[in-house]
C-alpha positions in Angstrom: 125.3 109.2 72.7 122.2 109.1 74.9 120.1 107.8 71.9 122.5 105.0 71.4 122.3 104.0 75.0 118.5 104.1 74.8 118.5 101.9 71.9 120.7 99.4 73.8 118.2 99.4 76.6 115.3 98.8 74.3 117.2 96.1 72.7 116.7 94.0 76.0 112.9 94.1 75.2 110.3 93.1 77.7 112.7 90.9 79.6 114.2 93.9 81.2 111.0 94.3 83.4 109.9 92.1 86.2 106.0 91.5 86.2 104.4 93.9 88.7 101.9 91.2 90.1 104.6 88.6 90.4 106.6 91.2 92.1 103.9 91.7 94.8 103.7 88.1 95.5 107.4 88.1 96.1 106.9 90.7 98.7 104.2 88.4 100.4 107.0 85.8 100.2 109.3 88.0 102.1 106.7 88.3 104.8 106.4 84.6 104.9 110.3 84.5 105.3 109.7 86.4 108.6 107.0 84.0 109.6 109.4 81.2 109.2 112.2 83.1 111.1 112.1 81.9 114.8 114.4 84.7 115.8 111.3 87.2 115.1 109.1 87.2 118.3 106.2 84.8 118.1 103.2 87.4 118.0 105.1 89.5 115.3 105.3 86.3 113.3 101.5 85.9 113.8 100.8 89.4 112.8 102.7 89.1 109.6 100.8 86.1 108.7 97.5 88.3 109.2 99.1 91.0 107.1 99.8 88.5 104.5 96.2 87.4 104.2 95.1 91.1 104.2 97.3 91.7 101.3 96.0 88.8 99.3 92.4 90.0 99.7 93.3 93.5 98.4 95.5 91.9 95.7 92.6 89.9 94.3 89.7 92.6 94.8 92.0 95.0 92.7 94.8 93.6 90.9 93.4 90.1 89.9 90.1 91.5 89.3 91.6 94.1 87.0 93.3 91.2 84.9 89.9 89.4 84.8 88.3 92.5 83.6 90.9 92.8 80.7 90.5 89.3 79.9 86.6 89.5 79.8 86.8 92.5 77.4 89.3 90.7 75.1 91.8 93.2 75.8 95.1 92.1 74.2 97.3 94.8 75.9 100.5 93.2 77.3 102.2 94.2 80.5 105.6 95.8 80.3 107.2 92.5 80.7 105.4 91.2 77.7 102.4 89.0 79.3 98.9 89.3 78.1 96.1 89.1 80.8 95.6 85.4 80.5 99.4 84.6 80.9 99.5 87.0 83.9 96.5 85.1 85.6 98.1 81.8 85.0 101.5 83.0 86.4 99.7 84.6 89.4 97.7 81.3 90.1 100.9 79.2 90.0 102.8 81.5 92.3 99.9 81.8 94.7 99.7 78.0 95.0 103.4 78.0 95.9 103.0 80.7 98.6 99.9 79.0 100.0 101.8 75.8 100.2 104.7 77.5 102.2 102.0 78.9 104.5 100.0 75.5 105.0 103.4 74.0 106.1 104.0 76.7 108.6 100.7 76.9 110.1 101.0 73.8 112.4 104.3 75.0 113.5 103.0 78.5 114.3 100.1 77.0 116.3 102.4 74.8 118.2 104.7 77.6 119.2 101.6 79.8 120.3 100.5 76.8 122.5 104.0 76.4 124.0 103.6 80.0 125.0 100.1 79.3 126.4 97.9 80.6 123.5 96.2 77.6 122.2 94.2 77.6 119.0 92.1 74.3 119.5 90.0 72.3 117.2 86.4 71.5 118.4 87.3 67.9 118.9 90.0 68.8 121.3 87.5 70.5 123.8 86.9 69.4 127.3 83.4 68.6 128.7 83.4 71.8 130.6 84.4 73.8 127.4 81.7 72.0 125.3 79.0 72.9 127.9 80.2 76.5 127.9 80.2 76.8 124.2 76.7 75.3 123.9 75.3 78.1 126.2 77.4 80.7 124.3 76.2 79.4 120.9 72.5 79.3 122.0 72.5 82.8 123.6 75.0 84.8 121.5 75.4 83.4 118.1 72.2 81.2 117.2 69.8 84.1 117.3 72.0 86.0 114.6 72.2 83.4 112.1 70.1 82.9 109.0 70.4 79.5 107.3 69.5 79.9 103.5 68.2 76.8 101.5 69.2 76.1 97.9 66.4 74.4 96.0 64.0 75.2 93.3 62.0 77.6 95.5 65.1 79.2 97.2 67.5 80.3 94.5 71.3 80.4 95.4 71.7 83.2 97.7 74.0 86.3 97.1 77.4 85.6 98.7 78.8 88.9 99.9 82.4 89.9 99.4 84.9 88.3 101.9 82.2 86.8 104.1 83.1 83.4 105.7 80.4 80.9 105.0 79.4 77.4 106.0 77.9 75.2 103.2 75.8 72.3 104.7 74.4 69.1 103.0 71.0 68.5 104.6 68.9 65.4 104.1 65.1 65.1 104.7 61.5 64.9 103.7 59.6 62.1 102.5 62.3 60.9 100.2 65.2 61.7 102.2 66.1 64.2 99.6 69.3 65.8 99.5 69.5 69.6 99.8 72.2 72.3 100.4 72.2 75.3 102.7 74.5 78.2 103.3 75.0 79.8 106.7 77.1 83.1 106.9 79.5 83.3 109.7 78.6 86.8 111.5 81.3 89.2 111.1 80.5 91.1 114.2 81.1 88.2 116.6 84.7 87.4 117.6 86.4 85.2 115.2 88.2 83.3 117.8 86.3 82.5 121.0 88.3 82.5 124.4 87.2 79.4 126.5 86.2 79.9 130.1 88.6 82.8 130.5 91.6 80.7 129.6 94.2 81.0 126.9 92.6 78.5 124.7 90.5 79.6 121.7 88.4 78.0 119.2 87.3 79.3 115.7 83.8 80.7 115.5 83.0 78.8 112.4 83.8 75.5 114.0 81.3 76.2 116.9 78.5 76.9 114.2 79.3 73.8 112.2 79.2 71.6 115.4 75.8 73.1 116.1 74.3 72.6 112.6 71.7 70.4 113.9 70.2 73.2 115.9 69.9 75.2 112.6 68.1 72.4 110.8 65.8 70.6 113.3 64.4 67.2 112.1 66.8 67.1 109.3 70.0 64.8 108.8 73.2 66.8 108.6 75.7 65.7 106.1 79.1 67.3 105.2 79.9 70.7 106.3 82.7 72.9 104.6 83.7 76.5 105.0 84.3 78.9 101.9 84.7 82.4 101.2 84.2 84.4 98.1 86.4 87.5 96.8 84.8 90.1 94.5 86.0 92.8 92.4 86.0 95.8 94.7 87.8 98.5 92.6 85.7 101.5 92.1 85.1 102.5 88.4 84.3 106.2 88.4 82.9 108.0 85.3 83.7 111.3 86.9 83.5 113.4 83.8 79.8 112.7 83.7 79.3 113.1 87.5 77.4 116.1 88.9 78.4 115.2 92.6 81.3 113.3 93.2 80.4 112.3 96.6 77.2 110.7 95.5 79.1 109.0 92.7 81.5 107.4 95.2 78.4 106.4 97.5 76.8 104.7 94.5 80.0 102.8 93.5 80.5 101.7 97.1 77.1 100.1 97.0 77.9 98.5 93.6 81.1 97.2 95.0 79.2 94.6 97.3 77.9 93.1 94.0 81.3 93.1 92.1 82.1 90.1 90.0 83.4 87.0 91.9 87.1 86.5 91.4 88.3 84.1 94.0 86.7 81.1 96.0 88.6 79.8 98.9 87.0 76.6 100.1 87.9 73.8 102.6 90.3 71.4 100.6 88.1 68.3 101.9 84.9 69.7 100.2 83.3 67.3 97.9 83.6 67.9 94.2 79.8 68.5 93.8 79.8 71.2 96.2 82.8 72.8 94.6 81.2 72.5 91.2 77.9 74.0 92.6 79.9 77.1 93.8 81.9 77.4 90.6 78.7 77.4 88.6 76.6 79.7 90.7 79.5 82.3 91.2 80.6 82.3 87.5 84.1 81.3 88.2 86.8 79.3 86.5 88.4 76.2 88.1 91.7 78.1 88.2 90.0 80.7 90.7 89.4 77.9 93.3 91.8 77.9 96.1 91.5 74.7 98.3 92.6 75.5 101.8 94.1 73.2 104.2 94.3 75.8 106.9 91.7 78.2 108.3 90.3 80.6 105.7 90.8 84.4 106.2 93.6 84.2 108.7 93.7 88.0 108.9 91.6 87.2 112.2 94.9 86.5 113.8 95.1 90.2 114.6 93.1 89.5 117.7 96.1 87.4 119.0 98.5 90.1 118.5 96.4 92.5 120.6 97.1 90.2 123.6 99.0 91.8 126.3 102.0 89.8 126.0 104.9 92.2 125.4 107.5 89.5 125.6 106.2 88.0 122.5 106.4 91.1 120.4 109.1 93.4 119.1 109.9 96.2 121.2 107.8 99.1 120.1 109.4 102.3 119.2 109.5 104.7 122.2 107.4 107.4 120.6 109.5 109.9 122.0 108.6 113.8 121.2 111.0 115.6 118.8 113.7 116.9 121.0 113.4 120.3 118.8 109.9 120.9 119.8 109.8 120.0 123.4 110.0 122.7 126.2 112.2 122.8 129.3 109.7 120.9 131.5 109.1 118.2 128.7 105.9 119.6 127.4 105.4 120.5 123.8 106.6 124.0 123.1 104.9 126.8 121.2 105.5 125.3 117.8 105.1 128.7 115.9 107.9 130.1 118.0 110.1 127.1 117.3 109.5 127.4 113.5 110.4 131.0 113.5 113.8 129.9 114.5 114.2 126.6 112.4 112.6 123.9 110.5 111.7 120.8 112.3 111.9 117.3 110.7 110.0 114.5 112.6 110.5 110.7 112.0 107.6 108.5 112.7 107.0 106.3 114.6 110.2 106.9 116.4 109.3 110.5 117.2 105.7 111.1 118.2 102.9 112.1 115.7 100.7 113.3 118.4 103.4 115.5 120.0 104.2 117.1 116.6 101.9 117.0 113.8 98.7 116.7 115.8 99.9 119.3 118.2 100.8 121.6 115.4 97.1 121.5 114.2 95.8 121.6 117.7 97.8 124.7 118.5 96.6 126.4 115.3 93.1 125.7 116.2 93.3 127.2 119.7 95.6 130.2 118.6 93.6 133.4 118.5 96.3 134.8 116.1 95.6 131.9 113.6 93.3 133.1 110.9 93.3 130.0 108.5 93.9 126.2 108.2 94.0 124.4 105.1 94.7 120.6 104.9 94.5 117.6 102.9 93.2 114.3 104.3 93.9 111.1 102.4 93.5 108.5 105.1 92.8 109.2 108.8 91.9 107.2 111.9 89.3 107.1 114.4 91.5 108.0 117.2 93.1 111.1 115.5 92.6 114.5 117.2 93.1 116.3 113.8 89.5 116.3 112.8 88.3 117.5 116.2 90.9 120.3 116.1 89.7 121.3 112.6 86.1 121.2 113.8 87.1 123.3 116.7 88.9 125.9 114.6 85.8 126.4 112.3 83.6 126.8 115.4 85.9 129.7 116.6 85.5 131.4 113.2 88.7 130.6 111.5 88.7 129.8 107.9 89.1 126.1 107.5 89.4 124.4 104.2 89.9 120.7 103.9 90.3 118.5 100.9 89.0 115.0 101.7 90.0 112.5 99.0 86.9 110.3 98.8 88.5 108.1 96.2 91.1 106.7 98.7 90.8 103.0 97.9 88.9 101.0 100.8 88.7 104.3 102.9 86.1 105.8 100.8 83.2 105.5 103.3 85.3 106.6 106.3 86.3 109.6 104.3 82.6 110.4 103.5 81.8 110.3 107.2 84.6 112.6 108.1 83.8 114.9 105.2 80.0 115.1 106.6 81.3 115.7 110.2 83.7 118.5 109.0 80.8 120.2 106.7 78.4 120.1 109.7 81.0 122.2 111.6 81.3 124.8 108.9 84.5 123.5 107.4 84.9 124.2 103.6 85.1 120.7 102.4 86.3 119.7 98.8 86.1 116.0 97.7 89.2 115.9 95.6 89.7 116.6 91.7 88.0 115.2 88.7 90.2 112.4 87.3 92.8 112.6 90.0 93.4 111.5 93.5 94.9 114.0 95.8 97.7 112.2 97.4 99.9 114.8 98.7 100.2 115.3 102.6 100.0 119.0 103.4 98.7 121.4 106.1 99.0 125.2 105.9 98.4 127.7 108.7 98.1 131.4 108.2 98.8 133.4 111.3 98.5 137.2 111.9 101.8 138.4 113.4 101.8 142.1 114.0 100.6 143.8 110.7 101.8 140.7 108.7 100.5 137.5 107.7 102.9 134.5 108.1 102.6 130.9 106.9 103.6 127.8 108.6 103.1 124.3 107.2 103.4 120.7 107.4 104.4 118.4 104.6 104.8 114.7 104.9 105.4 111.3 103.3 102.8 109.7 105.2 99.0 110.1 106.1 97.4 112.1 108.8 96.6 109.0 110.6 97.5 108.6 114.2 97.1 104.8 114.1 99.3 103.8 111.3 101.7 106.7 112.4 102.5 104.3 115.4 103.7 101.6 113.0 104.5 103.3 109.6 107.9 104.8 109.0 107.6 108.3 107.6 109.0 111.8 107.6 107.2 115.1 108.2 108.6 118.6 107.7 107.4 121.5 109.9 108.5 124.9 108.7 107.8 128.5 108.0 109.9 128.6 104.9 108.1 131.6 103.0 108.7 130.3 99.5 107.3 126.9 100.2 104.6 128.5 102.3 103.6 130.7 99.3 103.6 127.6 97.0 101.1 125.9 99.4 98.8 128.8 99.1 98.8 128.3 95.5 98.4 124.7 95.9 95.3 124.8 98.0 93.8 127.4 95.8 94.4 125.0 92.8 92.7 122.1 94.8 89.8 124.1 95.9 89.1 126.5 93.1 90.2 127.1 89.5 93.9 127.3 88.7 96.1 126.4 85.7 99.4 127.1 87.5 101.8 124.3 87.2 105.2 125.6 88.2 106.0 126.6 91.9 109.0 128.0 93.6 110.1 125.1 95.7 107.5 122.4 95.5 107.4 119.9 92.7 103.9 118.7 92.0 102.5 115.7 90.0 101.1 115.3 87.6 102.4 118.4 86.1 106.0 118.6 86.7 107.2 115.6 89.0 108.0 113.0 86.1 110.1 115.7 84.3 111.9 117.0 87.4 112.9 113.5 88.4 114.1 112.8 84.9 116.1 115.9 84.8 117.9 114.9 88.1 118.7 111.5 86.9 120.2 113.1 83.7 122.3 115.4 85.9 124.0 112.5 87.7 124.3 110.8 84.2 126.4 113.5 83.0 128.8 112.9 85.8 129.4 109.5 84.9 131.0 107.2 87.5 131.0 110.3 89.9 127.4 110.3 89.8 125.2 108.8 92.5 121.5 108.2 93.1 119.8 106.9 96.2 116.1 106.3 96.1 113.7 105.0 98.7 110.1 104.2 97.8 107.4 101.7 98.3 107.1 100.7 94.5 109.0 101.2 91.4 107.0 100.0 88.5 106.8 102.9 85.9 108.4 101.8 82.8 109.9 105.1 81.8 111.5 105.7 85.0 112.9 102.1 85.1 114.6 102.9 81.6 115.8 106.3 83.0 117.7 104.5 85.7 118.9 101.9 83.2 120.3 104.8 81.1 122.0 106.3 84.0 123.5 103.0 85.0 124.9 102.7 81.5 126.6 106.0 82.1 128.3 104.6 85.1 126.1 106.2 87.8 125.9 104.2 91.0 122.3 103.7 92.0 121.2 102.2 95.3 117.5 101.6 95.5 115.5 100.6 98.6 112.1 99.3 97.6 109.8 97.9 100.1 107.3 96.2 97.8 106.9 95.9 94.2 109.8 96.4 91.8 109.9 96.1 88.0 113.5 96.9 87.6 116.2 94.2 87.2 119.5 95.1 89.0 123.0 94.1 88.2 122.4 92.6 84.6 125.5 93.1 82.4 125.3 95.8 79.8 121.9 97.1 81.4 122.0 97.7 85.0 125.5 96.7 86.3 125.8 99.8 88.7 122.2 99.3 90.2 121.3 97.5 93.5 117.9 96.8 94.9 117.3 96.1 98.5 114.0 95.8 100.5 113.7 96.2 104.3 110.6 94.4 106.0 110.3 94.6 109.6 107.8 95.4 112.5 107.8 99.0 111.3 106.3 99.4 107.7 108.8 101.3 105.6 106.7 103.9 104.1 108.8 107.2 103.4 109.8 108.4 100.0 113.2 109.8 99.7 115.0 110.9 96.7 118.9 111.8 96.9 121.0 113.0 94.1 124.7 113.2 94.5 126.7 111.2 97.0 125.1 110.9 100.3 128.4 111.4 102.0 128.7 114.7 100.1 127.6 118.0 101.5 126.4 118.9 98.0 123.9 116.0 97.9 120.3 117.1 97.2 117.7 115.6 99.3 114.1 115.6 98.6 111.1 114.0 100.4 107.8 113.1 98.7 104.4 111.7 99.0 104.9 110.0 95.5 106.4 106.5 94.6 107.8 105.8 91.2 104.6 104.4 89.8 102.6 105.6 86.9 99.5 106.4 88.9 101.6 108.6 91.4 103.4 110.4 88.4 100.5 110.8 86.1 97.1 110.4 87.9 97.4 111.7 91.4 98.3 115.1 92.9 101.6 114.6 94.6 104.3 116.8 96.2 108.1 116.5 96.3 109.9 119.0 98.5 113.5 119.9 99.3 115.3 119.2 102.7 117.9 122.0 103.0 118.0 122.6 106.7 121.4 121.1 107.7 120.1 119.2 110.8 117.1 117.8 108.9 119.2 116.8 105.9 121.7 114.9 108.2 118.8 113.1 109.7 117.4 111.9 106.4 121.0 110.9 105.3 121.6 109.1 108.5 118.5 107.1 108.0 119.3 106.2 104.4 122.9 105.1 105.6 121.5 102.8 108.2 119.1 101.2 105.8 121.7 100.7 103.2 123.9 98.8 105.9 121.0 97.0 107.4 121.6 93.1 107.3 119.1 91.8 109.8 115.7 92.5 107.9 117.0 93.0 104.3 116.6 91.2 101.2 118.5 91.9 97.8 116.9 91.7 94.4 118.9 89.6 91.7 118.7 90.4 88.0 116.7 87.1 87.5 114.1 88.7 89.8 114.7 86.7 92.8 114.8 88.2 96.5 117.2 86.6 98.7 117.7 87.3 102.4 120.8 89.4 103.3 122.9 87.2 105.5 123.6 89.0 108.9 127.2 89.8 109.3 127.5 93.1 111.0 124.3 92.8 112.6 122.8 96.3 111.8 119.1 96.5 112.5 118.0 99.7 111.0 114.8 100.0 112.6 116.0 99.2 115.9 118.8 101.6 115.6 116.7 104.5 114.6 114.5 104.0 117.6 117.5 104.0 119.8 118.8 107.3 118.3 115.5 109.1 118.7 115.6 108.1 122.4 119.1 109.1 122.7 118.6 112.6 121.0 115.7 113.3 123.3 117.5 112.3 126.4 120.5 114.4 125.5 118.1 117.4 124.8 116.6 117.2 128.2 120.2 117.1 129.8 121.3 120.1 127.9 118.1 122.0 128.9 118.6 120.9 132.5 122.1 122.0 132.4 121.3 125.4 130.9 118.7 125.9 133.5 121.0 125.2 136.4 
């Protein structure tokens, strides 16, 4: 019977999958929906526009660059949805043009709304005499000395254009025959992108100031047209790890090479003359389809500076960042976490519950506790304001055994991770740089403590990174526990990460790449055998692995109800007759970035429902090319908390979109007004207040 169903699924052919790249662009479109939504606070809309442009940069540096590499190597491999590299690039170009058209139409409206709130992004031609005088002085003193105009002529070859740098190209006339020349000026990245005028709330773009003062850069010459452009290059690391003697040196070498990656996109002022565009296309070895004429400012990720303004009334109300009520003492301070974990597991939900008052405190208390003998931890991405690295350094200086796996292949965080690793090494921490051929993506910390004549293990497992900055805006779960079996598993896992081990099976943890794919397949099959009584609820950031998509189709054909919450890219087509009739897919996009990975098997209102958290999405890279961990949530209080979150997100009709079988995402109309993120923040605050009341009453 299963074989017949599988054959039926395959009979749908490549059409049963949505293209991965187009699905990501659909996610960008959902963000644009929020920028259009006037019910979203104004600076939140501005932030979403900055996020969209950051996403475009990474999309071209990695995904488009990969497709262009396939095309250049004459790779005829087709994506699961049946498109070859050329067809995917053409589809991406068409969809990018549509998204940019939406943004171009929105930009004047957003600027007008900002101006109505006293935040004016003005053009140079709109400046007052006093502002012009101020900017002239600012340019001469703070910008001009930094600039380096580079000529392009027979004695000056076309300069190298660094990745994502904003540039001014200038036509210059001069000499005995009034000869036309071209020059390039790089806009300095360390100068604020938007310059505040005379302490007011009026701002002008740095590149416009440079353009207006071009005559100072080319004295005695006549200045012609001036246009802005930016080049995006292939920035994905290609590591031949099998031939590497030193992974750290290999990554550093590849980071240097990244600066010289092949150009994959040219953004340029839409008014630029054709001869300038042709020159850049030829010199950068681009195709005309790689050119994106911009009618709006280039690189609007600079809008983050406006989100940083102290205008709380123009932002969504931040999560209260309350401490978890389970680890707060009677007077409000963080309790002895080891004593708490001896009694019960603690599940923390960020950003609604404080990362610093839970995870960072766990590591800090371990560092300072004289009974703690060892700390072992993975670091995939961390942040400059995190106290975790300082705590690990302090622990090592006190003679504790400290071992840290720093994943130096974490995309776009490689340099920061190398710097963290060296700081830890200098303090005497045992540092490992990841495994050959795999990225270590699991988030785990293990503490070994001597209690009487015994050694006891305490640990943290999470769905998100040990990053204090993102923990304030990313939604993630973390489990603090002293469960002996999972603690023993983590001991084996760290031995595998830092030494030599062929162990693949653990008591409670499920690891990728050894077991996770088979485990999830087994759980899906268990629900399939229940038919219409079966239930699967999964929340992930991405669902693109073809085998897992087919397994979910197979379960749907057995009648299993499947609810998927996928924030970003999704290749599965829900609700198609004969294929996925019992599957629904929704996406929640809001001020908090949905990031946790949750796997529920069995009805979420059923006490027998199995709940797991994980570091892994349903993507081939997570299942096959990364070290990931899935772990069970069995404590009843913790389990109820996860299921409460899932229920709220399934009911959300304020910041939700539903995916159709045709691959279209449509905004869910607001009927009941459930705002999951807002309600979760309220619940965290209510629980903490209730805990204080109970403690105060007990003390009285």
